[in-house]
N, CA, C and O atoms as CSV, one atom per row, in Angstrom:
chain,resi,resn,atom,element,x,y,z
A,1,MET,N,N,-22.177,7.311,-8.871
A,1,MET,CA,C,-23.157,6.913,-8.110
A,1,MET,C,C,-23.184,6.540,-6.574
A,1,MET,O,O,-23.464,5.477,-6.020
A,2,ASN,N,N,-22.875,7.528,-6.170
A,2,ASN,CA,C,-22.845,7.789,-4.638
A,2,ASN,C,C,-24.222,8.190,-4.087
A,2,ASN,O,O,-24.733,9.310,-4.071
A,3,GLU,N,N,-24.746,6.927,-3.604
A,3,GLU,CA,C,-26.279,6.951,-3.275
A,3,GLU,C,C,-26.133,7.334,-2.019
A,3,GLU,O,O,-25.219,6.784,-1.406
A,4,LYS,N,N,-26.824,8.186,-1.409
A,4,LYS,CA,C,-27.295,8.834,-0.296
A,4,LYS,C,C,-27.294,7.703,0.843
A,4,LYS,O,O,-27.968,6.680,0.714
A,5,ARG,N,N,-26.662,7.901,1.730
A,5,ARG,CA,C,-26.550,6.353,2.970
A,5,ARG,C,C,-27.951,6.802,4.145
A,5,ARG,O,O,-27.850,7.521,5.139
A,6,THR,N,N,-29.276,6.069,3.594
A,6,THR,CA,C,-30.177,7.004,5.037
A,6,THR,C,C,-30.416,6.024,5.387
A,6,THR,O,O,-31.588,6.212,5.714
A,7,GLU,N,N,-30.088,4.351,5.745
A,7,GLU,CA,C,-30.261,3.500,6.855
A,7,GLU,C,C,-29.030,3.060,7.747
A,7,GLU,O,O,-27.888,2.729,7.427
A,8,SER,N,N,-29.667,3.173,9.004
A,8,SER,CA,C,-28.564,3.219,9.881
A,8,SER,C,C,-28.609,1.396,10.797
A,8,SER,O,O,-29.636,0.727,10.909
A,9,PHE,N,N,-27.769,1.143,11.111
A,9,PHE,CA,C,-27.693,-0.475,11.736
A,9,PHE,C,C,-27.538,-0.411,13.350
A,9,PHE,O,O,-26.483,0.174,13.594
A,10,ILE,N,N,-28.005,-0.683,14.184
A,10,ILE,CA,C,-27.232,-0.921,15.698
A,10,ILE,C,C,-26.564,-2.136,15.622
A,10,ILE,O,O,-26.931,-3.160,15.047
A,11,LEU,N,N,-25.355,-1.889,16.374
A,11,LEU,CA,C,-24.463,-2.747,16.745
A,11,LEU,C,C,-24.078,-2.361,18.102
A,11,LEU,O,O,-23.855,-1.255,18.594
A,12,ARG,N,N,-24.045,-4.061,18.797
A,12,ARG,CA,C,-24.017,-4.026,20.298
A,12,ARG,C,C,-22.638,-4.439,20.461
A,12,ARG,O,O,-22.231,-5.404,19.814
A,13,LEU,N,N,-21.938,-3.866,21.187
A,13,LEU,CA,C,-20.478,-3.867,21.700
A,13,LEU,C,C,-20.318,-4.102,23.052
A,13,LEU,O,O,-21.116,-3.784,23.933
A,14,THR,N,N,-18.899,-4.861,23.234
A,14,THR,CA,C,-18.568,-4.630,24.268
A,14,THR,C,C,-17.704,-3.159,24.411
A,14,THR,O,O,-17.504,-2.498,23.392
A,15,GLU,N,N,-17.176,-2.662,25.818
A,15,GLU,CA,C,-16.223,-2.094,25.748
A,15,GLU,C,C,-14.959,-2.233,24.861
A,15,GLU,O,O,-14.726,-1.569,23.851
A,16,LYS,N,N,-14.228,-3.146,25.367
A,16,LYS,CA,C,-13.362,-3.608,24.762
A,16,LYS,C,C,-13.628,-3.615,22.690
A,16,LYS,O,O,-12.958,-3.014,21.850
A,17,GLU,N,N,-14.279,-4.110,22.578
A,17,GLU,CA,C,-14.738,-4.502,21.210
A,17,GLU,C,C,-14.570,-3.221,20.537
A,17,GLU,O,O,-13.772,-3.022,19.621
A,18,LYS,N,N,-15.625,-2.078,21.207
A,18,LYS,CA,C,-15.495,-0.718,20.721
A,18,LYS,C,C,-14.452,0.057,20.899
A,18,LYS,O,O,-14.455,1.097,20.241
A,19,GLU,N,N,-13.413,-0.172,21.707
A,19,GLU,CA,C,-12.228,0.205,21.696
A,19,GLU,C,C,-11.454,0.165,20.673
A,19,GLU,O,O,-10.861,1.098,20.132
A,20,MET,N,N,-11.474,-1.576,20.261
A,20,MET,CA,C,-10.674,-2.196,19.261
A,20,MET,C,C,-10.908,-1.687,17.770
A,20,MET,O,O,-10.060,-1.394,16.927
A,21,LEU,N,N,-12.368,-1.662,17.679
A,21,LEU,CA,C,-13.027,-0.856,16.470
A,21,LEU,C,C,-12.529,0.279,16.219
A,21,LEU,O,O,-11.674,0.296,15.333
A,22,VAL,N,N,-12.755,1.111,16.651
A,22,VAL,CA,C,-12.137,2.653,17.049
A,22,VAL,C,C,-10.701,2.510,16.597
A,22,VAL,O,O,-10.353,2.919,15.490
A,23,SER,N,N,-9.680,1.807,17.629
A,23,SER,CA,C,-8.439,1.751,16.907
A,23,SER,C,C,-8.347,1.074,15.747
A,23,SER,O,O,-7.199,1.447,15.505
A,24,LEU,N,N,-8.614,0.381,14.827
A,24,LEU,CA,C,-8.606,-0.226,13.646
A,24,LEU,C,C,-8.814,0.580,12.720
A,24,LEU,O,O,-8.034,0.676,11.772
A,25,ALA,N,N,-10.147,1.461,12.859
A,25,ALA,CA,C,-10.611,2.512,11.894
A,25,ALA,C,C,-9.577,3.544,12.002
A,25,ALA,O,O,-9.234,3.864,10.864
A,26,LYS,N,N,-8.876,4.262,12.988
A,26,LYS,CA,C,-8.022,5.245,13.175
A,26,LYS,C,C,-6.654,4.977,12.283
A,26,LYS,O,O,-6.077,5.788,11.559
A,27,GLU,N,N,-6.258,3.409,12.587
A,27,GLU,CA,C,-5.123,2.730,11.989
A,27,GLU,C,C,-4.824,2.956,10.620
A,27,GLU,O,O,-3.703,3.087,10.127
A,28,HIS,N,N,-6.425,3.004,9.795
A,28,HIS,CA,C,-6.964,2.867,8.177
A,28,HIS,C,C,-7.206,4.285,7.899
A,28,HIS,O,O,-7.635,4.618,6.795
A,29,ASP,N,N,-6.952,5.183,8.855
A,29,ASP,CA,C,-7.471,6.547,8.572
A,29,ASP,C,C,-8.640,6.531,7.879
A,29,ASP,O,O,-8.713,7.059,6.770
A,30,MET,N,N,-10.119,5.665,8.704
A,30,MET,CA,C,-11.184,6.025,8.141
A,30,MET,C,C,-12.037,6.278,9.294
A,30,MET,O,O,-11.564,6.418,10.421
A,31,SER,N,N,-13.625,6.358,8.970
A,31,SER,CA,C,-14.206,6.471,9.877
A,31,SER,C,C,-14.591,5.097,10.278
A,31,SER,O,O,-14.319,4.244,9.433
A,32,ILE,N,N,-15.055,4.754,11.167
A,32,ILE,CA,C,-15.629,3.582,11.933
A,32,ILE,C,C,-16.742,2.865,10.921
A,32,ILE,O,O,-16.892,1.643,10.911
A,33,SER,N,N,-17.545,3.821,10.024
A,33,SER,CA,C,-18.682,3.272,9.148
A,33,SER,C,C,-18.012,3.021,8.001
A,33,SER,O,O,-18.217,1.918,7.493
A,34,SER,N,N,-17.173,3.850,7.396
A,34,SER,CA,C,-16.507,3.455,6.094
A,34,SER,C,C,-15.451,1.993,6.447
A,34,SER,O,O,-15.188,1.087,5.656
A,35,TYR,N,N,-15.003,2.130,7.824
A,35,TYR,CA,C,-14.169,0.831,7.733
A,35,TYR,C,C,-14.862,-0.358,8.027
A,35,TYR,O,O,-14.162,-1.368,7.945
A,36,LEU,N,N,-16.509,-0.593,8.474
A,36,LEU,CA,C,-17.064,-1.596,8.769
A,36,LEU,C,C,-17.610,-2.022,7.441
A,36,LEU,O,O,-17.535,-3.189,7.056
A,37,ARG,N,N,-18.294,-0.826,6.578
A,37,ARG,CA,C,-18.203,-1.131,5.456
A,37,ARG,C,C,-17.562,-1.693,4.418
A,37,ARG,O,O,-18.140,-2.353,3.555
A,38,ASN,N,N,-16.211,-1.442,4.445
A,38,ASN,CA,C,-15.114,-1.760,3.697
A,38,ASN,C,C,-14.979,-3.176,4.063
A,38,ASN,O,O,-14.740,-3.964,3.149
A,39,MET,N,N,-15.072,-3.524,5.013
A,39,MET,CA,C,-14.608,-4.874,5.892
A,39,MET,C,C,-15.779,-5.739,5.637
A,39,MET,O,O,-15.462,-6.893,5.351
A,40,ALA,N,N,-17.436,-5.418,5.672
A,40,ALA,CA,C,-18.467,-6.102,5.199
A,40,ALA,C,C,-18.469,-6.807,3.851
A,40,ALA,O,O,-18.551,-8.025,3.696
A,41,PHE,N,N,-18.368,-5.879,2.886
A,41,PHE,CA,C,-18.385,-5.803,1.654
A,41,PHE,C,C,-17.400,-6.083,0.680
A,41,PHE,O,O,-17.576,-6.313,-0.517
A,42,LYS,N,N,-16.165,-6.030,1.427
A,42,LYS,CA,C,-15.063,-6.104,0.451
A,42,LYS,C,C,-13.766,-6.983,1.150
A,42,LYS,O,O,-12.646,-7.200,0.688
A,43,GLY,N,N,-14.273,-7.328,2.229
A,43,GLY,CA,C,-13.156,-8.053,2.985
A,43,GLY,C,C,-11.912,-7.643,3.396
A,43,GLY,O,O,-11.057,-8.368,3.904
A,44,SER,N,N,-11.799,-6.125,3.101
A,44,SER,CA,C,-10.565,-5.839,3.635
A,44,SER,C,C,-10.971,-4.416,3.897
A,44,SER,O,O,-12.160,-4.116,3.785
A,45,ALA,N,N,-9.912,-3.351,4.299
A,45,ALA,CA,C,-10.540,-2.141,4.603
A,45,ALA,C,C,-9.062,-1.356,3.820
A,45,ALA,O,O,-8.105,-1.020,4.518
A,46,VAL,N,N,-9.081,-1.135,2.205
A,46,VAL,CA,C,-8.259,-0.402,1.577
A,46,VAL,C,C,-8.652,0.888,1.640
A,46,VAL,O,O,-9.719,1.474,1.458
A,47,THR,N,N,-7.240,1.287,2.023
A,47,THR,CA,C,-7.086,2.742,2.020
A,47,THR,C,C,-6.186,3.593,1.057
A,47,THR,O,O,-5.332,3.062,0.346
A,48,LYS,N,N,-6.419,4.915,1.071
A,48,LYS,CA,C,-5.755,5.658,0.402
A,48,LYS,C,C,-3.904,5.575,0.395
A,48,LYS,O,O,-3.024,5.720,-0.454
A,49,THR,N,N,-3.955,5.317,1.583
A,49,THR,CA,C,-2.153,4.816,1.764
A,49,THR,C,C,-1.633,3.698,1.050
A,49,THR,O,O,-0.474,3.566,0.656
A,50,ASP,N,N,-3.080,2.490,0.847
A,50,ASP,CA,C,-2.159,1.331,0.533
A,50,ASP,C,C,-2.350,1.690,-1.302
A,50,ASP,O,O,-1.492,1.118,-1.974
A,51,ILE,N,N,-3.133,2.356,-1.929
A,51,ILE,CA,C,-3.361,2.897,-3.313
A,51,ILE,C,C,-2.033,3.484,-3.637
A,51,ILE,O,O,-1.257,2.983,-4.451
A,52,GLN,N,N,-1.812,4.567,-2.961
A,52,GLN,CA,C,-0.460,5.615,-2.933
A,52,GLN,C,C,0.766,4.756,-3.137
A,52,GLN,O,O,1.645,4.994,-3.965
A,53,THR,N,N,0.737,3.670,-2.251
A,53,THR,CA,C,1.778,2.418,-2.231
A,53,THR,C,C,2.325,1.570,-3.417
A,53,THR,O,O,3.416,1.102,-3.741
A,54,VAL,N,N,1.022,1.589,-3.928
A,54,VAL,CA,C,1.154,0.421,-4.802
A,54,VAL,C,C,1.600,1.543,-6.215
A,54,VAL,O,O,2.709,1.468,-6.743
A,55,ILE,N,N,0.820,2.271,-6.547
A,55,ILE,CA,C,1.355,3.722,-7.478
A,55,ILE,C,C,3.034,3.309,-7.110
A,55,ILE,O,O,3.670,2.707,-7.976
A,56,GLU,N,N,3.441,3.526,-6.305
A,56,GLU,CA,C,4.970,4.036,-5.785
A,56,GLU,C,C,5.487,2.951,-6.220
A,56,GLU,O,O,6.234,2.931,-7.198
A,57,LEU,N,N,5.121,1.812,-5.480
A,57,LEU,CA,C,5.715,0.680,-6.413
A,57,LEU,C,C,6.154,0.658,-7.941
A,57,LEU,O,O,7.271,0.612,-8.457
A,58,LYS,N,N,4.902,0.707,-8.468
A,58,LYS,CA,C,4.836,0.827,-9.997
A,58,LYS,C,C,5.832,1.420,-10.335
A,58,LYS,O,O,6.712,0.787,-10.918
A,59,ARG,N,N,6.032,3.156,-10.005
A,59,ARG,CA,C,7.175,3.608,-10.602
A,59,ARG,C,C,8.520,2.778,-10.360
A,59,ARG,O,O,9.294,2.512,-11.279
A,60,ILE,N,N,8.701,2.431,-9.154
A,60,ILE,CA,C,10.213,2.165,-8.924
A,60,ILE,C,C,10.267,0.443,-9.932
A,60,ILE,O,O,11.355,0.132,-10.416
A,61,GLY,N,N,9.380,-0.250,-10.083
A,61,GLY,CA,C,9.352,-1.334,-11.163
A,61,GLY,C,C,9.562,-0.776,-12.442
A,61,GLY,O,O,10.258,-1.525,-13.127
A,62,ASN,N,N,9.113,0.589,-13.203
A,62,ASN,CA,C,9.813,1.276,-14.391
A,62,ASN,C,C,10.915,1.527,-13.896
A,62,ASN,O,O,11.738,1.380,-14.800
A,63,ASN,N,N,11.688,1.990,-12.453
A,63,ASN,CA,C,13.089,2.734,-12.666
A,63,ASN,C,C,14.124,0.967,-13.025
A,63,ASN,O,O,14.885,0.854,-13.987
A,64,ILE,N,N,13.901,0.003,-12.156
A,64,ILE,CA,C,14.122,-0.974,-12.546
A,64,ILE,C,C,14.455,-1.789,-14.167
A,64,ILE,O,O,15.350,-2.229,-14.889
A,65,ASN,N,N,13.287,-1.623,-14.073
A,65,ASN,CA,C,13.145,-2.073,-15.907
A,65,ASN,C,C,14.416,-0.937,-16.729
A,65,ASN,O,O,15.156,-1.273,-17.654
A,66,GLN,N,N,14.382,-0.052,-16.297
A,66,GLN,CA,C,14.869,1.467,-17.555
A,66,GLN,C,C,16.825,0.684,-16.718
A,66,GLN,O,O,17.791,0.201,-17.310
A,67,ILE,N,N,16.627,0.886,-15.513
A,67,ILE,CA,C,18.447,-0.036,-15.240
A,67,ILE,C,C,18.403,-1.120,-16.109
A,67,ILE,O,O,19.220,-1.129,-17.030
A,68,ALA,N,N,17.605,-2.046,-16.000
A,68,ALA,CA,C,18.357,-3.432,-16.624
A,68,ALA,C,C,18.286,-3.312,-18.309
A,68,ALA,O,O,18.603,-4.217,-19.081
A,69,LYS,N,N,17.815,-2.034,-18.672
A,69,LYS,CA,C,17.579,-2.004,-20.207
A,69,LYS,C,C,19.018,-1.124,-20.558
A,69,LYS,O,O,19.475,-1.148,-21.701
A,70,GLN,N,N,19.592,-0.454,-19.608
A,70,GLN,CA,C,21.056,0.204,-20.243
A,70,GLN,C,C,21.446,-0.394,-19.396
A,70,GLN,O,O,21.262,0.514,-18.585
A,71,ILE,N,N,21.968,-1.385,-18.638
A,71,ILE,CA,C,22.582,-2.504,-18.322
A,71,ILE,C,C,22.747,-3.459,-19.674
A,71,ILE,O,O,23.863,-3.646,-20.158
A,72,ASN,N,N,21.747,-3.949,-20.149
A,72,ASN,CA,C,22.043,-4.449,-21.538
A,72,ASN,C,C,22.802,-4.059,-22.628
A,72,ASN,O,O,23.603,-4.790,-23.211
A,73,MET,N,N,22.544,-2.870,-22.912
A,73,MET,CA,C,22.990,-1.866,-23.291
A,73,MET,C,C,24.695,-1.562,-23.383
A,73,MET,O,O,25.299,-1.383,-24.440
A,74,ILE,N,N,25.363,-1.551,-21.891
A,74,ILE,CA,C,26.550,-1.085,-21.691
A,74,ILE,C,C,27.117,-2.429,-21.480
A,74,ILE,O,O,26.519,-3.241,-20.775
A,75,PRO,N,N,28.280,-2.719,-22.074
A,75,PRO,CA,C,28.985,-4.005,-21.487
A,75,PRO,C,C,30.053,-3.554,-20.634
A,75,PRO,O,O,31.063,-4.250,-20.527
A,76,HIS,N,N,29.924,-2.307,-19.925
A,76,HIS,CA,C,31.580,-2.181,-19.550
A,76,HIS,C,C,31.761,-2.402,-18.240
A,76,HIS,O,O,30.903,-1.788,-17.606
A,77,GLU,N,N,32.382,-2.911,-17.655
A,77,GLU,CA,C,32.154,-3.294,-16.296
A,77,GLU,C,C,32.016,-2.800,-15.006
A,77,GLU,O,O,31.391,-3.353,-14.102
A,78,ASP,N,N,32.840,-1.347,-14.917
A,78,ASP,CA,C,31.937,-0.624,-14.147
A,78,ASP,C,C,30.984,0.305,-14.465
A,78,ASP,O,O,30.726,1.295,-13.781
A,79,ASN,N,N,30.445,-0.009,-15.519
A,79,ASN,CA,C,29.031,0.846,-15.258
A,79,ASN,C,C,28.289,-0.054,-15.154
A,79,ASN,O,O,27.133,0.354,-15.044
A,80,ILE,N,N,28.423,-1.718,-15.122
A,80,ILE,CA,C,27.255,-2.556,-14.731
A,80,ILE,C,C,27.818,-2.752,-12.916
A,80,ILE,O,O,27.412,-3.727,-12.285
A,81,LYS,N,N,28.439,-2.069,-12.478
A,81,LYS,CA,C,28.585,-2.763,-11.327
A,81,LYS,C,C,28.061,-1.219,-10.400
A,81,LYS,O,O,27.799,-1.251,-9.197
A,82,LEU,N,N,27.990,0.058,-11.255
A,82,LEU,CA,C,26.667,1.272,-10.749
A,82,LEU,C,C,25.627,0.998,-10.952
A,82,LEU,O,O,24.830,1.311,-10.068
A,83,TYR,N,N,25.275,0.543,-11.737
A,83,TYR,CA,C,23.894,0.024,-12.381
A,83,TYR,C,C,23.145,-0.921,-11.616
A,83,TYR,O,O,21.916,-0.972,-11.648
A,84,LEU,N,N,24.063,-1.869,-10.743
A,84,LEU,CA,C,24.076,-3.248,-9.984
A,84,LEU,C,C,23.203,-2.239,-8.754
A,84,LEU,O,O,22.021,-2.142,-8.423
A,85,LYS,N,N,24.348,-1.656,-8.362
A,85,LYS,CA,C,23.845,-0.563,-6.838
A,85,LYS,C,C,22.900,0.004,-6.876
A,85,LYS,O,O,22.133,-0.081,-5.917
A,86,GLU,N,N,22.497,0.999,-8.256
A,86,GLU,CA,C,21.543,1.352,-8.042
A,86,GLU,C,C,20.395,0.132,-7.769
A,86,GLU,O,O,19.797,0.083,-6.694
A,87,LEU,N,N,20.149,-0.858,-8.868
A,87,LEU,CA,C,19.126,-1.349,-8.702
A,87,LEU,C,C,19.205,-2.745,-7.349
A,87,LEU,O,O,18.291,-3.527,-7.087
A,88,HIS,N,N,20.355,-2.698,-6.798
A,88,HIS,CA,C,20.081,-2.893,-5.395
A,88,HIS,C,C,19.135,-1.801,-4.407
A,88,HIS,O,O,18.325,-2.195,-3.568
A,89,ASP,N,N,19.360,-0.699,-4.634
A,89,ASP,CA,C,18.968,0.473,-3.506
A,89,ASP,C,C,17.588,0.419,-3.833
A,89,ASP,O,O,16.686,0.425,-2.995
A,90,PHE,N,N,17.416,0.359,-5.225
A,90,PHE,CA,C,15.767,0.172,-5.765
A,90,PHE,C,C,14.673,-0.847,-4.635
A,90,PHE,O,O,13.743,-0.555,-3.884
A,91,LEU,N,N,15.368,-2.132,-5.003
A,91,LEU,CA,C,15.050,-3.501,-4.238
A,91,LEU,C,C,14.593,-3.437,-2.700
A,91,LEU,O,O,13.568,-3.862,-2.167
A,92,ASN,N,N,15.972,-2.597,-2.041
A,92,ASN,CA,C,16.230,-2.191,-0.733
A,92,ASN,C,C,14.183,-1.097,-0.542
A,92,ASN,O,O,13.329,-0.950,0.332
A,93,MET,N,N,14.296,-0.877,-1.271
A,93,MET,CA,C,13.319,0.788,-1.233
A,93,MET,C,C,11.714,-0.056,-1.426
A,93,MET,O,O,10.753,0.203,-0.702
A,94,VAL,N,N,11.685,-1.037,-2.494
A,94,VAL,CA,C,10.926,-1.929,-2.736
A,94,VAL,C,C,10.388,-2.894,-1.201
A,94,VAL,O,O,9.275,-2.815,-0.681
A,95,SER,N,N,11.309,-3.583,-0.833
A,95,SER,CA,C,11.148,-4.330,0.490
A,95,SER,C,C,10.613,-3.487,1.303
A,95,SER,O,O,9.473,-3.758,1.681
A,96,GLU,N,N,11.437,-1.885,1.952
A,96,GLU,CA,C,10.615,-1.452,3.033
A,96,GLU,C,C,9.514,-1.145,2.715
A,96,GLU,O,O,8.899,-1.188,3.780
A,97,ILE,N,N,8.356,-0.657,1.418
A,97,ILE,CA,C,7.381,-0.061,1.381
A,97,ILE,C,C,6.819,-1.540,1.607
A,97,ILE,O,O,5.842,-1.517,2.355
A,98,THR,N,N,7.214,-3.000,1.103
A,98,THR,CA,C,6.373,-4.102,1.039
A,98,THR,C,C,6.036,-4.374,2.567
A,98,THR,O,O,4.911,-4.757,2.889
A,99,LYS,N,N,7.060,-4.160,3.514
A,99,LYS,CA,C,7.216,-4.212,4.740
A,99,LYS,C,C,6.418,-3.555,5.633
A,99,LYS,O,O,6.015,-3.917,6.739
A,100,LYS,N,N,6.194,-2.291,4.866
A,100,LYS,CA,C,4.876,-1.481,5.334
A,100,LYS,C,C,3.274,-1.890,5.301
A,100,LYS,O,O,2.349,-1.802,6.109
A,101,LEU,N,N,3.421,-2.374,3.975
A,101,LEU,CA,C,1.579,-2.874,3.735
A,101,LEU,C,C,1.397,-4.163,4.269
A,101,LEU,O,O,0.223,-4.486,4.451
A,102,VAL,N,N,2.547,-5.238,4.660
A,102,VAL,CA,C,2.082,-6.218,5.496
A,102,VAL,C,C,2.690,-6.273,7.051
A,102,VAL,O,O,2.300,-7.136,7.836
């Protein structure tokens, strides 16, 4: 459904506002037009990077679930400590990714 965009819209800005707009669009790795459309119609500028981050978080979640399943199957204290360390490492990765999103 990629309709050809044939309409234009003139927007007057101060020099400072334009600089801010250019900067925000660059931060989101988007063109100014794409950034403005996303902000106007979706209320946010979701980028491919954000989507990739969510996918990575899901993968980490799956790994955490696999570790938890293995912990429940193995009652030995040494193995539990090893898996808890791995779980701690995964949680740290999730925390770092979450900080990048905010």
